[in-house]
N, CA, C, O and the ligand as a Tripos MOL2 file, in Angstrom:
@<TRIPOS>MOLECULE
protein
  257   255    65     0     0
PROTEIN
NO_CHARGES

@<TRIPOS>ATOM
      1 N         -42.0110   71.6350   13.7950 N.3       1 MET1
      2 CA        -43.1070   71.4960   12.8140 C.3       1 MET1
      3 C         -44.3620   72.2290   13.2940 C.2       1 MET1
      4 O         -45.0860   72.8230   12.4960 O.2       1 MET1
      5 N         -44.6040   72.1790   14.5830 N.am      2 GLU2
      6 CA        -45.7950   72.8740   15.0990 C.3       2 GLU2
      7 C         -45.6110   74.3750   14.9970 C.2       2 GLU2
      8 O         -46.5780   75.1270   14.8750 O.2       2 GLU2
      9 N         -44.3700   74.7970   15.0470 N.am      3 ALA3
     10 CA        -44.1120   76.2290   14.9190 C.3       3 ALA3
     11 C         -44.5210   76.6900   13.5270 C.2       3 ALA3
     12 O         -45.0080   77.8060   13.3500 O.2       3 ALA3
     13 N         -44.3170   75.8180   12.5370 N.am      4 TYR4
     14 CA        -44.7150   76.1690   11.1770 C.3       4 TYR4
     15 C         -46.2360   76.2820   11.0880 C.2       4 TYR4
     16 O         -46.7630   77.1930   10.4500 O.2       4 TYR4
     17 N         -46.9280   75.3600   11.7260 N.am      5 VAL5
     18 CA        -48.3870   75.3770   11.7010 C.3       5 VAL5
     19 C         -48.9170   76.6280   12.3980 C.2       5 VAL5
     20 O         -49.9100   77.2190   11.9760 O.2       5 VAL5
     21 N         -48.2400   77.0130   13.4610 N.am      6 ASP6
     22 CA        -48.6660   78.1900   14.2060 C.3       6 ASP6
     23 C         -48.2730   79.4800   13.5040 C.2       6 ASP6
     24 O         -48.7290   80.5630   13.8700 O.2       6 ASP6
     25 N         -47.4230   79.3520   12.4950 N.am      7 GLY7
     26 CA        -47.0100   80.5420   11.7680 C.3       7 GLY7
     27 C         -46.0010   81.3550   12.5420 C.2       7 GLY7
     28 O         -45.9470   82.5790   12.4210 O.2       7 GLY7
     29 N         -45.1930   80.6640   13.3440 N.am      8 GLU8
     30 CA        -44.2240   81.3860   14.1670 C.3       8 GLU8
     31 C         -42.8390   81.4060   13.5280 C.2       8 GLU8
     32 O         -41.9210   82.0480   14.0380 O.2       8 GLU8
     33 N         -42.6960   80.7000   12.4100 N.am      9 LEU9
     34 CA        -41.3820   80.6440   11.7850 C.3       9 LEU9
     35 C         -41.1250   81.8900   10.9460 C.2       9 LEU9
     36 O         -42.0590   82.5110   10.4390 O.2       9 LEU9
     37 N         -39.8550   82.2470   10.8050 N.am     10 PRO10
     38 CA        -39.4890   83.3490    9.9070 C.3      10 PRO10
     39 C         -39.8960   83.0300    8.4800 C.2      10 PRO10
     40 O         -40.1040   81.8670    8.1330 O.2      10 PRO10
     41 N         -40.0080   84.0520    7.6600 N.am     11 ALA11
     42 CA        -40.5080   83.8750    6.2900 C.3      11 ALA11
     43 C         -39.6340   82.9020    5.5150 C.2      11 ALA11
     44 O         -40.1480   82.0350    4.8070 O.2      11 ALA11
     45 N         -38.3100   83.0380    5.6420 N.am     12 GLY12
     46 CA        -37.4080   82.1720    4.8890 C.3      12 GLY12
     47 C         -37.5590   80.7280    5.3020 C.2      12 GLY12
     48 O         -37.6910   79.8480    4.4520 O.2      12 GLY12
     49 N         -37.5420   80.4750    6.5830 N.am     13 HIS13
     50 CA        -37.6600   79.1150    7.0920 C.3      13 HIS13
     51 C         -39.0340   78.5450    6.7200 C.2      13 HIS13
     52 O         -39.1570   77.3750    6.3590 O.2      13 HIS13
     53 N         -40.0370   79.3750    6.8120 N.am     14 ARG14
     54 CA        -41.3900   78.9410    6.4940 C.3      14 ARG14
     55 C         -41.4840   78.4630    5.0490 C.2      14 ARG14
     56 O         -42.1310   77.4590    4.7540 O.2      14 ARG14
     57 N         -40.8310   79.1950    4.1610 N.am     15 ALA15
     58 CA        -40.8310   78.8080    2.7450 C.3      15 ALA15
     59 C         -40.1150   77.4750    2.5670 C.2      15 ALA15
     60 O         -40.5470   76.6240    1.7890 O.2      15 ALA15
     61 N         -39.0180   77.3050    3.2970 N.am     16 ALA16
     62 CA        -38.2630   76.0520    3.1990 C.3      16 ALA16
     63 C         -39.1150   74.8840    3.6660 C.2      16 ALA16
     64 O         -39.1310   73.8270    3.0350 O.2      16 ALA16
     65 N         -39.8170   75.0740    4.7630 N.am     17 VAL17
     66 CA        -40.6840   74.0190    5.2840 C.3      17 VAL17
     67 C         -41.8100   73.7330    4.3020 C.2      17 VAL17
     68 O         -42.1640   72.5730    4.0900 O.2      17 VAL17
     69 N         -42.3770   74.7750    3.7010 N.am     18 ALA18
     70 CA        -43.4580   74.5910    2.7380 C.3      18 ALA18
     71 C         -42.9670   73.7790    1.5500 C.2      18 ALA18
     72 O         -43.6790   72.9140    1.0390 O.2      18 ALA18
     73 N         -41.7350   74.0670    1.1130 N.am     19 ALA19
     74 CA        -41.1580   73.3210   -0.0090 C.3      19 ALA19
     75 C         -40.9480   71.8630    0.3860 C.2      19 ALA19
     76 O         -41.1550   70.9570   -0.4210 O.2      19 ALA19
     77 N         -40.5390   71.6450    1.6240 N.am     20 HIS20
     78 CA        -40.3220   70.2800    2.1000 C.3      20 HIS20
     79 C         -41.6520   69.5330    2.1910 C.2      20 HIS20
     80 O         -41.7260   68.3540    1.8480 O.2      20 HIS20
     81 N         -42.6760   70.2000    2.6410 N.am     21 LEU21
     82 CA        -43.9830   69.5570    2.7630 C.3      21 LEU21
     83 C         -44.4860   69.1140    1.3940 C.2      21 LEU21
     84 O         -45.2350   68.1450    1.2670 O.2      21 LEU21
     85 N         -44.0520   69.8540    0.3700 N.am     22 ARG22
     86 CA        -44.5180   69.5180   -0.9770 C.3      22 ARG22
     87 C         -43.9760   68.1620   -1.4270 C.2      22 ARG22
     88 O         -44.6140   67.4520   -2.2040 O.2      22 ARG22
     89 N         -42.7920   67.8160   -0.9260 N.am     23 VAL23
     90 CA        -42.1660   66.5780   -1.3820 C.3      23 VAL23
     91 C         -42.1660   65.4980   -0.3040 C.2      23 VAL23
     92 O         -41.7010   64.3840   -0.5450 O.2      23 VAL23
     93 N         -42.6790   65.8150    0.8700 N.am     24 CYS24
     94 CA        -42.6620   64.8500    1.9610 C.3      24 CYS24
     95 C         -44.0790   64.6480    2.4970 C.2      24 CYS24
     96 O         -44.5290   65.4080    3.3540 O.2      24 CYS24
     97 N         -44.7800   63.6380    2.0040 N.am     25 PRO25
     98 CA        -46.1690   63.3680    2.4390 C.3      25 PRO25
     99 C         -46.2560   63.1450    3.9390 C.2      25 PRO25
    100 O         -47.2590   63.5040    4.5560 O.2      25 PRO25
    101 N         -45.2450   62.5710    4.5270 N.am     26 GLY26
    102 CA        -45.2730   62.2830    5.9640 C.3      26 GLY26
    103 C         -45.3880   63.5540    6.7780 C.2      26 GLY26
    104 O         -46.2570   63.6740    7.6410 O.2      26 GLY26
    105 N         -44.5040   64.5070    6.5000 N.am     27 CYS27
    106 CA        -44.5140   65.7660    7.2390 C.3      27 CYS27
    107 C         -45.7860   66.5440    6.9090 C.2      27 CYS27
    108 O         -46.3340   67.2400    7.7640 O.2      27 CYS27
    109 N         -46.2470   66.4250    5.6780 N.am     28 ARG28
    110 CA        -47.4610   67.1480    5.2850 C.3      28 ARG28
    111 C         -48.6510   66.6210    6.0800 C.2      28 ARG28
    112 O         -49.4760   67.3970    6.5630 O.2      28 ARG28
    113 N         -48.7320   65.3210    6.2120 N.am     29 THR29
    114 CA        -49.8150   64.7200    6.9960 C.3      29 THR29
    115 C         -49.7290   65.1520    8.4500 C.2      29 THR29
    116 O         -50.7380   65.4540    9.0880 O.2      29 THR29
    117 N         -48.4980   65.1740    8.9620 N.am     30 HIS30
    118 CA        -48.3010   65.5750   10.3560 C.3      30 HIS30
    119 C         -48.7420   67.0240   10.5520 C.2      30 HIS30
    120 O         -49.4160   67.3540   11.5290 O.2      30 HIS30
    121 N         -48.3590   67.8710    9.6240 N.am     31 ALA31
    122 CA        -48.7070   69.2890    9.7310 C.3      31 ALA31
    123 C         -50.2200   69.4760    9.7110 C.2      31 ALA31
    124 O         -50.7720   70.2360   10.5050 O.2      31 ALA31
    125 N         -50.8760   68.7800    8.8020 N.am     32 GLU32
    126 CA        -52.3370   68.9010    8.6980 C.3      32 GLU32
    127 C         -53.0040   68.3420    9.9540 C.2      32 GLU32
    128 O         -54.0300   68.8460   10.4090 O.2      32 GLU32
    129 N         -52.3920   67.2820   10.5040 N.am     33 MET33
    130 CA        -52.9560   66.6740   11.7040 C.3      33 MET33
    131 C         -52.8620   67.6460   12.8790 C.2      33 MET33
    132 O         -53.8190   67.8290   13.6310 O.2      33 MET33
    133 N         -51.6930   68.2630   13.0180 N.am     34 VAL34
    134 CA        -51.5080   69.2320   14.1070 C.3      34 VAL34
    135 C         -52.4760   70.3910   13.9340 C.2      34 VAL34
    136 O         -53.0680   70.8790   14.8960 O.2      34 VAL34
    137 N         -52.6220   70.8150   12.6940 N.am     35 ARG35
    138 CA        -53.5310   71.9300   12.4130 C.3      35 ARG35
    139 C         -54.9670   71.5580   12.7840 C.2      35 ARG35
    140 O         -55.6950   72.3630   13.3650 O.2      35 ARG35
    141 N         -55.3630   70.3380   12.4430 N.am     36 ALA36
    142 CA        -56.7240   69.8860   12.7420 C.3      36 ALA36
    143 C         -56.9360   69.7850   14.2420 C.2      36 ALA36
    144 O         -57.9870   70.1680   14.7570 O.2      36 ALA36
    145 N         -55.9340   69.2680   14.9380 N.am     37 ILE37
    146 CA        -56.0550   69.1310   16.3940 C.3      37 ILE37
    147 C         -56.1960   70.4930   17.0490 C.2      37 ILE37
    148 O         -57.0160   70.6800   17.9480 O.2      37 ILE37
    149 N         -55.3900   71.4420   16.5920 N.am     38 LYS38
    150 CA        -55.4600   72.7830   17.1520 C.3      38 LYS38
    151 C         -56.8290   73.3940   16.8970 C.2      38 LYS38
    152 O         -57.3660   74.0990   17.7510 O.2      38 LYS38
    153 N         -57.3990   73.1230   15.7180 N.am     39 ALA39
    154 CA        -58.7140   73.6690   15.3930 C.3      39 ALA39
    155 C         -59.7740   73.0960   16.3280 C.2      39 ALA39
    156 O         -60.6440   73.8140   16.8200 O.2      39 ALA39
    157 N         -59.6830   71.7900   16.5630 N.am     40 VAL40
    158 CA        -60.6540   71.1420   17.4510 C.3      40 VAL40
    159 C         -60.5170   71.6620   18.8760 C.2      40 VAL40
    160 O         -61.5050   71.9570   19.5480 O.2      40 VAL40
    161 N         -59.2660   71.7670   19.3170 N.am     41 LEU41
    162 CA        -59.0330   72.2430   20.6860 C.3      41 LEU41
    163 C         -59.5140   73.6780   20.8340 C.2      41 LEU41
    164 O         -60.0900   74.0430   21.8590 O.2      41 LEU41
    165 N         -59.2790   74.4880   19.8160 N.am     42 ALA42
    166 CA        -59.7170   75.8820   19.8760 C.3      42 ALA42
    167 C         -61.2400   75.9370   19.9690 C.2      42 ALA42
    168 O         -61.8060   76.7990   20.6410 O.2      42 ALA42
    169 N         -61.8880   75.0030   19.2830 N.am     43 ARG43
    170 CA        -63.3550   74.9650   19.3040 C.3      43 ARG43
    171 C         -63.8580   74.5960   20.7000 C.2      43 ARG43
    172 O         -64.9160   75.0550   21.1330 O.2      43 ARG43
    173 N         -63.0850   73.7630   21.3930 N.am     44 CYS44
    174 CA        -63.4740   73.3330   22.7330 C.3      44 CYS44
    175 C         -63.1510   74.3970   23.7740 C.2      44 CYS44
    176 O         -63.5700   74.2890   24.9270 O.2      44 CYS44
    177 N         -62.4140   75.4170   23.3730 N.am     45 GLY45
    178 CA        -62.0700   76.4680   24.3130 C.3      45 GLY45
    179 C         -60.7600   76.2020   25.0240 C.2      45 GLY45
    180 O         -60.4020   76.9040   25.9690 O.2      45 GLY45
    181 N         -60.0440   75.1810   24.5650 N.am     46 TRP46
    182 CA        -58.7560   74.8570   25.1720 C.3      46 TRP46
    183 C         -57.6880   75.8110   24.6740 C.2      46 TRP46
    184 O         -57.6400   76.1510   23.4920 O.2      46 TRP46
    185 N         -56.8270   76.2430   25.6000 N.am     47 GLN47
    186 CA        -55.7600   77.1470   25.2110 C.3      47 GLN47
    187 C         -54.4140   76.4960   25.4810 C.2      47 GLN47
    188 O         -54.1940   75.9360   26.5550 O.2      47 GLN47
    189 N         -53.5150   76.5690   24.5100 N.am     48 PRO48
    190 CA        -52.1990   75.9180   24.6180 C.3      48 PRO48
    191 C         -51.2940   76.5870   25.6250 C.2      48 PRO48
    192 O         -50.3710   77.3150   25.2570 O.2      48 PRO48
    193 N         -51.5530   76.3450   26.8850 N.am     49 THR49
    194 CA        -50.6740   76.9040   27.9090 C.3      49 THR49
    195 C         -49.5160   75.9500   28.1450 C.2      49 THR49
    196 O         -49.7090   74.8080   28.5640 O.2      49 THR49
    197 N         -48.3310   76.4230   27.8770 N.am     50 VAL50
    198 CA        -47.1590   75.5570   27.9750 C.3      50 VAL50
    199 C         -46.5380   75.6200   29.3640 C.2      50 VAL50
    200 O         -45.6910   74.7970   29.7100 O.2      50 VAL50
    201 N         -46.9560   76.5840   30.1440 N.am     51 SER51
    202 CA        -46.3290   76.7780   31.4500 C.3      51 SER51
    203 C         -46.6140   75.6070   32.3900 C.2      51 SER51
    204 O         -47.7670   75.2360   32.6070 O.2      51 SER51
    205 N         -45.5590   75.0420   32.9360 N.am     52 GLY52
    206 CA        -45.7300   73.9780   33.9140 C.3      52 GLY52
    207 C         -45.7030   72.5920   33.3000 C.2      52 GLY52
    208 O         -45.6890   71.6010   34.0310 O.2      52 GLY52
    209 N         -45.6950   72.4930   31.9820 N.am     53 VAL53
    210 CA        -45.7160   71.1840   31.3460 C.3      53 VAL53
    211 C         -44.3790   70.4770   31.5210 C.2      53 VAL53
    212 O         -44.3260   69.3030   31.8880 O.2      53 VAL53
    213 N         -43.2950   71.2120   31.2510 N.am     54 SER54
    214 CA        -41.9740   70.5930   31.2860 C.3      54 SER54
    215 C         -41.2310   70.9480   32.5700 C.2      54 SER54
    216 O         -40.0010   70.9730   32.5970 O.2      54 SER54
    217 N         -41.9820   71.2200   33.6280 N.am     55 SER55
    218 CA        -41.3310   71.6300   34.8700 C.3      55 SER55
    219 C         -40.6790   70.4280   35.5550 C.2      55 SER55
    220 O         -39.7750   70.5880   36.3740 O.2      55 SER55
    221 N         -41.1360   69.2470   35.2200 N.am     56 ARG56
    222 CA        -40.5940   68.0540   35.8640 C.3      56 ARG56
    223 C         -39.3670   67.5250   35.1340 C.2      56 ARG56
    224 O         -38.6480   66.6740   35.6580 O.2      56 ARG56
    225 N         -39.1260   68.0240   33.9320 N.am     57 GLY57
    226 CA        -37.9160   67.6200   33.2160 C.3      57 GLY57
    227 C         -38.1040   66.3530   32.4140 C.2      57 GLY57
    228 O         -37.1410   65.6130   32.2120 O.2      57 GLY57
    229 N         -39.2980   66.0780   31.9540 N.am     58 GLY58
    230 CA        -39.5270   64.9270   31.0870 C.3      58 GLY58
    231 C         -39.5600   63.6210   31.8570 C.2      58 GLY58
    232 O         -40.0750   63.5670   32.9740 O.2      58 GLY58
    233 N         -39.0060   62.5540   31.2600 N.am     59 PRO59
    234 CA        -39.0210   61.2170   31.8870 C.3      59 PRO59
    235 C         -38.2460   61.2130   33.2000 C.2      59 PRO59
    236 O         -37.1760   61.8090   33.3160 O.2      59 PRO59
    237 N         -38.8020   60.5440   34.1580 N.am     60 ARG60
    238 CA        -38.1840   60.5450   35.4880 C.3      60 ARG60
    239 C         -36.9640   59.6340   35.5360 C.2      60 ARG60
    240 O         -37.0320   58.4460   35.2180 O.2      60 ARG60
    241 N         -35.8660   60.2190   35.9380 N.am     61 ARG61
    242 CA        -34.6190   59.4540   36.0280 C.3      61 ARG61
    243 C         -34.1260   59.3830   37.4560 C.2      61 ARG61
    244 O         -33.0480   58.8550   37.7280 O.2      61 ARG61
    245 N         -34.9300   59.9230   38.3730 N.am     62 SER62
    246 CA        -34.4670   60.0050   39.7630 C.3      62 SER62
    247 C         -34.8350   58.7290   40.5400 C.2      62 SER62
    248 O         -34.9050   58.7360   41.7690 O.2      62 SER62
    249 N         -35.0650   57.6530   39.8080 N.am     63 GLY63
    250 CA        -35.4420   56.4140   40.4710 C.3      63 GLY63
    251 C         -34.2790   55.8130   41.2340 C.2      63 GLY63
    252 O         -34.4420   55.3330   42.3560 O.2      63 GLY63
    253 N         -33.1080   55.8400   40.6230 N.am     64 ARG64
    254 CA        -31.9500   55.2750   41.3010 C.3      64 ARG64
    255 C         -30.8320   56.2920   41.3980 C.2      64 ARG64
    256 O         -29.7700   55.9920   41.9430 O.2      64 ARG64
    257 ZN        -40.3950   65.4830    5.9690 Zn       65 ZN65
@<TRIPOS>BOND
     1     1     2 1
     2     2     3 1
     3     3     4 2
     4     3     5 am
     5     5     6 1
     6     6     7 1
     7     7     8 2
     8     7     9 am
     9     9    10 1
    10    10    11 1
    11    11    12 2
    12    11    13 am
    13    13    14 1
    14    14    15 1
    15    15    16 2
    16    15    17 am
    17    17    18 1
    18    18    19 1
    19    19    20 2
    20    19    21 am
    21    21    22 1
    22    22    23 1
    23    23    24 2
    24    23    25 am
    25    25    26 1
    26    26    27 1
    27    27    28 2
    28    27    29 am
    29    29    30 1
    30    30    31 1
    31    31    32 2
    32    31    33 am
    33    33    34 1
    34    34    35 1
    35    35    36 2
    36    35    37 am
    37    37    38 1
    38    38    39 1
    39    39    40 2
    40    39    41 am
    41    41    42 1
    42    42    43 1
    43    43    44 2
    44    43    45 am
    45    45    46 1
    46    46    47 1
    47    47    48 2
    48    47    49 am
    49    49    50 1
    50    50    51 1
    51    51    52 2
    52    51    53 am
    53    53    54 1
    54    54    55 1
    55    55    56 2
    56    55    57 am
    57    57    58 1
    58    58    59 1
    59    59    60 2
    60    59    61 am
    61    61    62 1
    62    62    63 1
    63    63    64 2
    64    63    65 am
    65    65    66 1
    66    66    67 1
    67    67    68 2
    68    67    69 am
    69    69    70 1
    70    70    71 1
    71    71    72 2
    72    71    73 am
    73    73    74 1
    74    74    75 1
    75    75    76 2
    76    75    77 am
    77    77    78 1
    78    78    79 1
    79    79    80 2
    80    79    81 am
    81    81    82 1
    82    82    83 1
    83    83    84 2
    84    83    85 am
    85    85    86 1
    86    86    87 1
    87    87    88 2
    88    87    89 am
    89    89    90 1
    90    90    91 1
    91    91    92 2
    92    91    93 am
    93    93    94 1
    94    94    95 1
    95    95    96 2
    96    95    97 am
    97    97    98 1
    98    98    99 1
    99    99   100 2
   100    99   101 am
   101   101   102 1
   102   102   103 1
   103   103   104 2
   104   103   105 am
   105   105   106 1
   106   106   107 1
   107   107   108 2
   108   107   109 am
   109   109   110 1
   110   110   111 1
   111   111   112 2
   112   111   113 am
   113   113   114 1
   114   114   115 1
   115   115   116 2
   116   115   117 am
   117   117   118 1
   118   118   119 1
   119   119   120 2
   120   119   121 am
   121   121   122 1
   122   122   123 1
   123   123   124 2
   124   123   125 am
   125   125   126 1
   126   126   127 1
   127   127   128 2
   128   127   129 am
   129   129   130 1
   130   130   131 1
   131   131   132 2
   132   131   133 am
   133   133   134 1
   134   134   135 1
   135   135   136 2
   136   135   137 am
   137   137   138 1
   138   138   139 1
   139   139   140 2
   140   139   141 am
   141   141   142 1
   142   142   143 1
   143   143   144 2
   144   143   145 am
   145   145   146 1
   146   146   147 1
   147   147   148 2
   148   147   149 am
   149   149   150 1
   150   150   151 1
   151   151   152 2
   152   151   153 am
   153   153   154 1
   154   154   155 1
   155   155   156 2
   156   155   157 am
   157   157   158 1
   158   158   159 1
   159   159   160 2
   160   159   161 am
   161   161   162 1
   162   162   163 1
   163   163   164 2
   164   163   165 am
   165   165   166 1
   166   166   167 1
   167   167   168 2
   168   167   169 am
   169   169   170 1
   170   170   171 1
   171   171   172 2
   172   171   173 am
   173   173   174 1
   174   174   175 1
   175   175   176 2
   176   175   177 am
   177   177   178 1
   178   178   179 1
   179   179   180 2
   180   179   181 am
   181   181   182 1
   182   182   183 1
   183   183   184 2
   184   183   185 am
   185   185   186 1
   186   186   187 1
   187   187   188 2
   188   187   189 am
   189   189   190 1
   190   190   191 1
   191   191   192 2
   192   191   193 am
   193   193   194 1
   194   194   195 1
   195   195   196 2
   196   195   197 am
   197   197   198 1
   198   198   199 1
   199   199   200 2
   200   199   201 am
   201   201   202 1
   202   202   203 1
   203   203   204 2
   204   203   205 am
   205   205   206 1
   206   206   207 1
   207   207   208 2
   208   207   209 am
   209   209   210 1
   210   210   211 1
   211   211   212 2
   212   211   213 am
   213   213   214 1
   214   214   215 1
   215   215   216 2
   216   215   217 am
   217   217   218 1
   218   218   219 1
   219   219   220 2
   220   219   221 am
   221   221   222 1
   222   222   223 1
   223   223   224 2
   224   223   225 am
   225   225   226 1
   226   226   227 1
   227   227   228 2
   228   227   229 am
   229   229   230 1
   230   230   231 1
   231   231   232 2
   232   231   233 am
   233   233   234 1
   234   234   235 1
   235   235   236 2
   236   235   237 am
   237   237   238 1
   238   238   239 1
   239   239   240 2
   240   239   241 am
   241   241   242 1
   242   242   243 1
   243   243   244 2
   244   243   245 am
   245   245   246 1
   246   246   247 1
   247   247   248 2
   248   247   249 am
   249   249   250 1
   250   250   251 1
   251   251   252 2
   252   251   253 am
   253   253   254 1
   254   254   255 1
   255   255   256 2
@<TRIPOS>SUBSTRUCTURE
     1 MET1         2 RESIDUE 1 A MET
     2 GLU2         6 RESIDUE 1 A GLU
     3 ALA3        10 RESIDUE 1 A ALA
     4 TYR4        14 RESIDUE 1 A TYR
     5 VAL5        18 RESIDUE 1 A VAL
     6 ASP6        22 RESIDUE 1 A ASP
     7 GLY7        26 RESIDUE 1 A GLY
     8 GLU8        30 RESIDUE 1 A GLU
     9 LEU9        34 RESIDUE 1 A LEU
    10 PRO10       38 RESIDUE 1 A PRO
    11 ALA11       42 RESIDUE 1 A ALA
    12 GLY12       46 RESIDUE 1 A GLY
    13 HIS13       50 RESIDUE 1 A HIS
    14 ARG14       54 RESIDUE 1 A ARG
    15 ALA15       58 RESIDUE 1 A ALA
    16 ALA16       62 RESIDUE 1 A ALA
    17 VAL17       66 RESIDUE 1 A VAL
    18 ALA18       70 RESIDUE 1 A ALA
    19 ALA19       74 RESIDUE 1 A ALA
    20 HIS20       78 RESIDUE 1 A HIS
    21 LEU21       82 RESIDUE 1 A LEU
    22 ARG22       86 RESIDUE 1 A ARG
    23 VAL23       90 RESIDUE 1 A VAL
    24 CYS24       94 RESIDUE 1 A CYS
    25 PRO25       98 RESIDUE 1 A PRO
    26 GLY26      102 RESIDUE 1 A GLY
    27 CYS27      106 RESIDUE 1 A CYS
    28 ARG28      110 RESIDUE 1 A ARG
    29 THR29      114 RESIDUE 1 A THR
    30 HIS30      118 RESIDUE 1 A HIS
    31 ALA31      122 RESIDUE 1 A ALA
    32 GLU32      126 RESIDUE 1 A GLU
    33 MET33      130 RESIDUE 1 A MET
    34 VAL34      134 RESIDUE 1 A VAL
    35 ARG35      138 RESIDUE 1 A ARG
    36 ALA36      142 RESIDUE 1 A ALA
    37 ILE37      146 RESIDUE 1 A ILE
    38 LYS38      150 RESIDUE 1 A LYS
    39 ALA39      154 RESIDUE 1 A ALA
    40 VAL40      158 RESIDUE 1 A VAL
    41 LEU41      162 RESIDUE 1 A LEU
    42 ALA42      166 RESIDUE 1 A ALA
    43 ARG43      170 RESIDUE 1 A ARG
    44 CYS44      174 RESIDUE 1 A CYS
    45 GLY45      178 RESIDUE 1 A GLY
    46 TRP46      182 RESIDUE 1 A TRP
    47 GLN47      186 RESIDUE 1 A GLN
    48 PRO48      190 RESIDUE 1 A PRO
    49 THR49      194 RESIDUE 1 A THR
    50 VAL50      198 RESIDUE 1 A VAL
    51 SER51      202 RESIDUE 1 A SER
    52 GLY52      206 RESIDUE 1 A GLY
    53 VAL53      210 RESIDUE 1 A VAL
    54 SER54      214 RESIDUE 1 A SER
    55 SER55      218 RESIDUE 1 A SER
    56 ARG56      222 RESIDUE 1 A ARG
    57 GLY57      226 RESIDUE 1 A GLY
    58 GLY58      230 RESIDUE 1 A GLY
    59 PRO59      234 RESIDUE 1 A PRO
    60 ARG60      238 RESIDUE 1 A ARG
    61 ARG61      242 RESIDUE 1 A ARG
    62 SER62      246 RESIDUE 1 A SER
    63 GLY63      250 RESIDUE 1 A GLY
    64 ARG64      254 RESIDUE 1 A ARG
    65 ZN65       257 GROUP 0 **** ****
């Protein structure tokens, strides 16, 4: 969904998502929320650097 907000989806997929947003208020709200958050973060000078975020592999399972 964030890929759609970022405009990274192919034209065909993007159209499909747009059509879905038209009939799904939940996803539409989520999309607008992500868009708003990105706008605020951009205003603060924050840059979406993904490097190093998932280097740990998510939830820790090495406990036992
Ligand atoms: Zn939906």
